[in-house]
C-alpha positions as CSV (number, residue, x, y, z in Angstrom):
1,M,131.0,108.0,165.8
2,L,133.8,110.6,166.3
3,Q,135.7,108.2,163.9
4,R,133.0,108.9,161.4
5,T,132.8,112.5,161.1
6,D,136.5,113.0,161.0
7,Q,136.1,110.5,157.4
8,F,133.2,112.6,156.8
9,A,134.8,115.8,156.9
10,R,137.9,114.7,155.4
11,S,136.2,113.6,152.9
12,N,134.9,116.7,151.7
13,R,137.9,118.9,152.2
14,P,139.3,120.1,148.5
15,G,141.4,117.7,147.0
16,F,140.2,115.1,148.7
17,G,138.7,112.2,146.4
18,I,136.8,113.4,143.7
19,S,137.2,117.4,144.2
20,A,134.8,120.5,143.0
21,A,138.1,121.4,141.1
22,A,138.1,118.1,138.9
23,G,134.9,118.8,137.6
24,R,134.8,122.7,136.6
25,G,136.9,122.4,133.0
26,F,139.0,125.4,132.1
27,T,138.5,129.0,132.8
28,V,138.4,131.3,130.4
29,I,141.9,132.9,130.9
30,E,143.4,129.3,130.7
31,M,141.6,128.7,127.2
32,L,143.3,131.8,126.5
33,V,146.7,131.2,127.8
34,T,146.9,128.0,125.9
35,L,145.2,129.2,122.6
36,A,148.4,132.1,122.5
37,M,151.1,129.3,123.4
38,I,149.4,127.3,120.6
39,I,149.2,130.7,118.0
40,V,153.2,131.4,119.3
41,L,154.3,127.6,118.3
42,V,152.7,128.2,115.0
43,G,154.1,131.3,114.2
44,I,157.5,130.3,115.2
45,L,157.1,127.2,112.9
46,V,156.0,129.4,109.8
47,V,159.1,131.5,110.4
48,A,161.2,128.5,110.6
49,L,159.7,126.8,107.2
50,S,159.9,130.6,105.5
51,Q,163.6,130.8,106.1
52,A,164.1,127.2,105.0
53,S,162.1,127.6,102.0
54,G,164.2,131.1,101.2
55,T,167.4,129.5,101.9
56,A,167.0,126.7,99.5
57,Q,165.7,129.1,97.2
58,K,168.7,130.5,97.3
59,A,171.1,127.7,97.0
60,Q,168.9,126.3,93.9
61,T,169.3,130.0,92.4
62,A,172.9,130.0,92.9
63,F,173.6,126.7,91.8
64,L,171.5,127.4,88.6
65,M,174.0,130.0,88.0
66,N,176.8,128.3,88.5
67,S,175.4,126.0,85.8
68,M,174.7,128.9,83.8
69,S,178.7,130.0,84.2
70,A,179.7,126.5,83.0
71,G,177.6,126.6,80.1
72,L,178.7,129.7,79.2
73,A,182.6,128.7,79.4
74,Q,181.8,126.0,77.3
75,F,180.2,128.6,74.5
76,K,183.5,130.5,74.7
77,G,185.3,127.3,74.0
78,D,183.4,126.6,71.0
79,H,182.9,129.7,69.4
80,G,186.1,132.2,70.9
81,Y,184.0,134.4,72.6
82,V,181.1,134.9,74.9
83,P,177.5,135.6,73.8
84,P,177.0,139.1,72.9
85,V,174.0,141.5,74.5
86,L,170.5,141.0,73.1
87,G,167.7,143.3,73.4
88,D,165.0,145.8,72.6
89,G,167.1,147.4,69.1
90,A,166.0,150.4,69.7
91,A,168.4,151.2,72.8
92,F,171.1,153.3,72.6
93,G,170.7,154.8,69.3
94,G,170.2,151.4,67.3
95,G,167.5,151.2,64.2
96,G,165.1,148.8,66.5
97,T,163.5,145.9,64.9
98,P,161.5,146.6,61.8
99,E,157.6,147.1,62.1
100,N,155.5,144.0,62.6
101,Q,158.8,141.8,62.9
102,P,159.3,139.2,65.7
103,G,162.0,139.7,67.7
104,W,161.5,142.0,70.3
105,S,164.5,142.0,72.8
106,R,166.2,139.7,70.6
107,D,168.3,141.9,68.5
108,A,172.1,142.7,69.2
109,I,173.1,145.3,70.8
110,L,176.1,147.2,70.7
111,P,177.3,148.9,74.2
112,P,176.8,152.7,74.9
113,N,179.4,155.2,74.0
114,W,181.6,155.2,76.8
115,G,184.6,158.3,76.7
116,S,187.9,158.4,78.9
117,N,185.6,160.9,81.0
118,P,182.3,159.3,80.9
119,S,179.2,161.7,81.1
120,P,176.7,160.7,84.0
121,G,174.3,159.5,80.9
122,E,176.9,157.5,79.5
123,V,177.5,155.6,82.7
124,A,173.6,155.3,83.7
125,D,173.4,154.0,79.9
126,Y,176.3,151.1,81.0
127,Q,174.4,150.0,84.1
128,S,171.3,149.4,81.2
129,W,173.3,147.1,78.7
130,F,172.4,143.6,80.0
131,S,170.1,141.0,78.6
132,L,167.4,139.1,79.8
133,T,167.2,136.9,76.6
134,S,171.1,135.5,75.9
135,P,171.2,133.2,78.3
136,A,168.5,131.4,76.8
137,E,169.2,131.9,73.1
138,Y,172.9,130.9,73.3
139,L,172.9,128.4,76.3
140,L,169.2,126.3,74.8
141,G,168.6,127.4,71.7
142,Y,165.0,128.2,70.8
143,G,165.1,130.0,67.4
144,N,164.1,128.3,64.3
145,R,166.0,127.8,61.2
146,S,165.6,131.4,60.2
147,G,166.4,133.1,63.3
148,D,169.7,130.5,64.1
149,G,169.8,128.2,61.1
150,Y,168.0,125.1,63.3
151,G,164.9,123.9,65.2
152,I,161.5,123.9,63.6
153,V,159.9,126.6,60.8
154,T,156.6,127.2,60.7
155,N,154.2,129.6,59.1
156,D,150.4,130.0,59.5
157,A,149.4,128.8,55.8
158,N,151.7,125.1,56.8
159,P,152.6,125.2,60.7
160,F,154.0,121.7,60.1
161,P,155.7,121.2,56.6
162,D,156.8,117.6,57.3
163,I,157.0,117.0,53.7
164,V,159.4,119.5,52.8
165,P,162.9,118.3,53.8
166,G,165.1,120.0,56.1
167,N,162.2,122.5,57.7
168,I,161.7,120.1,60.4
169,E,164.8,119.5,62.5
170,S,164.4,117.6,65.8
171,P,165.2,118.1,68.7
172,T,164.0,121.8,68.5
173,L,167.0,123.1,71.2
174,G,170.4,123.9,69.6
175,F,171.5,126.4,67.2
176,R,174.3,126.7,64.2
177,S,177.2,128.9,64.6
178,P,176.3,132.1,65.3
179,G,179.2,133.4,63.1
180,F,182.0,135.9,63.3
181,D,179.3,138.8,65.1
182,G,177.7,136.6,66.9
183,A,174.3,137.1,65.7
184,W,173.9,134.9,63.1
185,N,175.2,137.3,60.3
186,S,172.6,139.9,61.3
187,I,175.6,142.5,62.0
188,F,177.9,141.8,59.4
189,N,175.9,140.4,56.6
190,P,172.2,140.9,57.0
191,R,169.6,139.2,55.5
192,R,169.0,140.7,51.8
193,G,166.2,143.6,52.1
194,F,166.8,144.3,56.1
195,E,170.6,146.1,55.6
196,G,169.5,148.9,57.2
197,F,168.3,147.2,60.7
198,S,172.1,146.1,61.4
199,G,172.1,143.5,64.5
200,S,167.8,143.1,64.3
201,F,166.5,139.5,64.7
202,A,164.8,140.0,61.2
203,A,168.1,140.7,59.5
204,R,169.9,137.2,60.9
205,N,171.0,135.0,57.8
206,P,172.4,131.9,59.3
207,G,174.3,130.5,56.7
208,G,174.1,133.3,54.6
209,F,176.7,134.3,52.1
210,V,178.2,137.5,50.4
211,T,179.5,137.6,46.7
212,D,180.3,140.7,44.8
213,G,179.0,142.8,47.7
214,T,175.5,141.2,47.7
215,S,174.1,140.0,50.5
216,F,172.4,136.0,49.8
217,P,170.2,134.3,52.2
218,P,170.6,130.4,52.7
219,N,167.0,130.3,50.8
220,I,165.3,129.5,54.3
221,N,162.1,128.5,52.8
222,D,162.6,127.3,49.6
223,N,161.8,123.6,49.1
224,G,164.7,121.2,50.1
225,V,167.3,123.6,51.1
226,K,168.6,122.8,54.3
227,I,171.4,124.9,56.6
228,R,174.1,122.5,56.8
229,G,177.2,122.6,59.9
230,R,177.3,121.2,63.1
231,I,174.7,122.1,65.9
232,Y,175.5,123.5,69.0
233,G,173.9,123.1,72.7
234,P,172.2,123.0,74.8
235,Y,174.6,124.1,76.9
236,L,172.3,123.8,79.9
237,E,170.0,121.7,81.3
238,I,167.1,123.0,82.5
239,K,165.1,120.3,84.7
240,D,162.4,122.6,86.1
241,E,160.2,124.3,83.8
242,N,159.4,127.0,86.1
243,S,163.0,128.2,85.3
244,L,162.0,128.9,82.0
245,G,159.7,132.5,81.0
246,G,158.4,134.0,77.9
247,L,159.0,137.6,77.8
248,R,156.1,139.9,77.2
249,P,157.1,143.6,75.4
250,D,155.5,145.2,78.6
251,G,158.3,143.2,81.0
252,T,155.6,140.7,82.3
253,I,156.5,136.7,82.0
254,A,154.4,134.4,80.1
255,R,154.6,130.9,81.5
256,P,154.4,127.8,79.5
257,E,150.7,127.2,80.1
258,D,150.1,130.8,78.7
259,P,148.6,130.6,75.0
260,D,151.2,133.3,73.8
261,Y,154.5,131.9,75.8
262,V,155.5,129.7,72.3
263,D,155.6,133.2,70.5
264,R,158.0,134.9,73.2
265,P,161.6,135.4,73.5
266,K,162.9,133.0,76.4
267,V,164.4,133.6,79.3
268,I,166.0,132.0,82.2
269,L,164.2,132.6,85.6
270,D,165.5,132.6,89.1
271,Y,163.3,130.6,92.0
272,W,161.4,133.8,92.7
273,G,160.2,134.1,88.9
274,T,162.5,136.8,87.8
275,P,164.9,136.8,84.6
276,I,168.5,136.4,85.6
277,R,170.5,139.4,84.1
278,Y,173.2,138.8,81.7
279,Y,176.3,141.3,81.4
280,R,179.6,141.4,79.8
281,R,182.4,143.3,78.5
282,P,182.1,145.5,75.8
283,Y,183.1,144.5,72.5
284,S,184.0,146.9,69.3
285,G,182.6,146.9,65.9
286,G,179.9,144.1,66.7
287,D,182.5,141.6,66.9
288,P,182.0,139.9,70.1
289,R,186.2,138.9,70.1
290,A,186.7,142.6,70.1
291,D,187.2,144.1,73.6
292,A,186.4,147.8,73.2
293,V,189.6,150.0,73.8
294,E,188.1,152.8,75.6
295,S,185.6,151.4,77.5
296,F,184.2,150.0,81.2
297,D,184.7,146.8,82.9
298,L,182.0,144.9,85.1
299,G,183.5,146.7,88.3
300,D,181.6,149.6,86.9
301,L,178.0,147.6,87.2
302,F,176.8,149.2,90.4
303,A,174.7,146.5,91.2
304,M,177.0,143.6,90.5
305,R,179.1,145.2,93.0
306,P,178.7,143.0,96.2
307,W,176.7,144.4,99.3
308,N,179.8,144.0,101.5
309,I,183.1,143.8,100.5
310,E,186.4,142.6,102.1
311,T,188.5,145.1,103.8
312,G,192.1,145.1,101.7
313,V,190.6,143.8,98.4
314,E,189.2,146.8,97.1
315,S,189.2,148.5,94.2
316,N,188.2,151.4,92.4
317,G,185.4,151.9,89.5
318,V,183.2,154.6,88.3
319,A,181.4,156.1,91.2
320,D,178.1,155.3,91.9
321,A,174.8,158.0,92.7
322,E,176.5,158.0,96.2
323,G,179.6,159.0,95.0
324,D,180.7,155.0,95.8
325,R,183.7,154.0,93.5
326,S,184.4,150.6,95.6
327,T,184.1,147.5,93.3
328,T,186.4,144.3,93.4
329,P,189.3,143.1,91.3
330,Q,187.5,139.8,90.5
331,L,184.6,142.0,89.0
332,K,187.0,144.3,86.8
333,S,189.0,140.9,85.3
334,A,185.5,139.1,84.8
335,E,184.7,138.6,81.0
336,F,181.1,138.0,82.0
337,G,178.5,138.1,84.9
338,L,175.1,137.0,85.9
339,L,172.5,138.5,88.4
340,S,169.5,137.5,90.3
341,A,167.5,140.2,92.2
342,G,167.2,137.6,94.9
343,P,163.9,137.4,97.3
344,N,162.4,140.9,97.1
345,R,162.6,140.8,93.3
346,R,164.4,144.0,92.9
347,I,167.3,145.9,92.0
348,D,168.6,149.3,92.6
349,S,170.8,149.7,89.6
350,T,172.0,153.2,90.5
351,R,174.3,152.7,93.3
352,R,175.5,149.7,95.3
353,F,174.7,150.7,98.8
354,D,171.1,151.6,99.0
355,T,169.3,152.8,101.9
356,D,166.4,150.4,101.2
357,E,168.7,147.6,101.1
358,L,167.1,146.3,97.5
359,N,170.5,145.0,96.3
360,R,171.3,143.6,100.0
361,D,170.0,140.1,98.7
362,N,171.3,140.3,95.0
363,I,172.9,137.1,94.0
364,Q,176.0,137.5,91.4
365,E,177.9,134.8,89.5
366,I,181.1,135.6,87.4
367,G,183.3,134.3,84.7
368,P,185.7,132.9,84.3
C-alpha cells in the first residue's frame, strides 16, 4: 500500500509523465518574443538583399559607363574628335531651336566664356556645360536622314514611304559622318533657310555642300535621292531597354511603353533610371577638334571630383563654393568624362564635398 501511494505521488509531480505544462501552449510573452525574433531576422534579410541589390546596380552602372567610354574612344578613332556637347540651344546665349521645330536638347552648344580670371558666373556656367543626349546620339544614332543622314524618314502624310528609294534604311541605329563640326554641318554649313540658327537641330545638313557661298541641302526628302557614305556605329550595345529613355522638356523621362517615347531625344540611363551626364574638354569655334586656348578642364568640374582624393596626388583647379580647389591630375588631363548621380539620384554641382553628401555616391568614368 505504501508503495502504491509513493508511485501515485510521483506521478503527480510536475515534470513526471504528461505534465500540466505540456498542455498549456505558449504564453503571450513567449509569442511576442518569437514574433520579435522573426521581425529582426526579416529586417536583417531585407537589409542584406537591399545592400546586394545596391551593389549589383553600382557594378552594372560602372560596367555600362566603362562600355560607353570604350565606345567614345572608338568614335574618336573614326572621326578624330570626341562628340560635341548637345543641349538646349538657348543656353549660354545661343539662338536655340526655331519655334515648333523638333530637337530640344539636340542642338550643338558651344562652351561658355572663360577668361584667365573667370568670374563666379563663368565658373557656374561651366558646371552646366554637359550633355544628357550626346551619348545616345553619337554612340547609338537615333536620328533620321534629316538629322544624321541615316535611318527612317517619316512624315504625317506618308509615315513609311517605302515606295521611295532611299527613304527607308534599316536597321535604324547608325549615322553618317557628323562632319568637321561634329553636328552634321549645322555650324559650318547650316541648312538653307536656317543660317541664323547655327548649331540647332533644325539646321542640320547631312551631306550638304556649299557653292559660291550658297548652302545647298542634300535634298533629303526628294524622291530617289539618297545620302551616301559610310555608316558609323552603333558603338555601344544596349542589352536592357531600361537603359534608354526619352528626354522630355521638363526633364522627366519617357519609357519605351510611353506614347511620346519615339519623339523624344534619347538618353542613356544608369541603373537607377537617371540620365548619365557627358562632359568633354572645351573647343573653339564650333570645331570639336580644336581645344580652347584659355579655358577650363575636367578638373574644374566640382561634381566630377572624387569624394576622397588620395594624399600626395592632389592637383588644384578652380575653387568651388567652399573654396575647395582639390582635384586630380587624371581629371585635368582627361578628354571626356561620364557621371552617374548614383543611388540617391542627386548631384550637387556647386561643390565637391557637400554637407548633405549628395556627391558621395557619384560614379565617375573618364577617358582616354
